[in-house]
Residue, then its C-alpha position, 0 to 999 in steps of 0.5 A: m532071422s526069419p524070412t519075410a512073406d515076400e522072401r518066402k514067396l520068391l523062394d517058393e517061386v524059384r523052387d517051383l521054377l526049378a522043379a518045372t525046369v529040371e527033369d526029375l526034380t520035385v518042389e519037395e526036394i528043393g530046400p532054400d539052402s539046397s546047392l544046385q549042383d551038390d544037393l539037386g544034381v543040376d548040371s551045366l545044361a540044366r543051369l543054362e535052362l534055369v537061367a533062361a527060365i529066370e530071365d523069361r519069368w522076371q524079365i531080367e538079364v542074368p550075366q553068365e559070371q553072375a549066374e555061376r556065382l548063384t549056387t543055392v536056391r536062396q542065393i538065386a532068390e536074393h539076386l532076384a529080389e535085388a534085380v527086380a527091385a532095381p530100377t530098370g533103364g539106366t542113364a540117358 
C-alpha cells in the first residue's frame, strides 16, 4: 500500500526535523523505515532533543514511554498523524 500525499508530507517533515536536530545527519540518509538507533545512530541525548523538537513543532506532548517505542521514522510519522488528528482538550 503506497502512502497518501499527507503521509508522504508528514514523513518528509519528520525527515527534515531529524536532519536539523541530529548532528551529522542529512535528509538523504533518512529513509521512512530507518531505525533511529541502528541505521541513523541516534543516541539517547539526540532522541530527547528530537522529541523536544517534535513537541515544539506540532504542539503536542509525547510521553517518555511512548517516545521510547517510536524506533523508526515511519513510526514517528504514524504517531504524529494520530496525535495531530486527535481532538485536543479532554473532558470537562
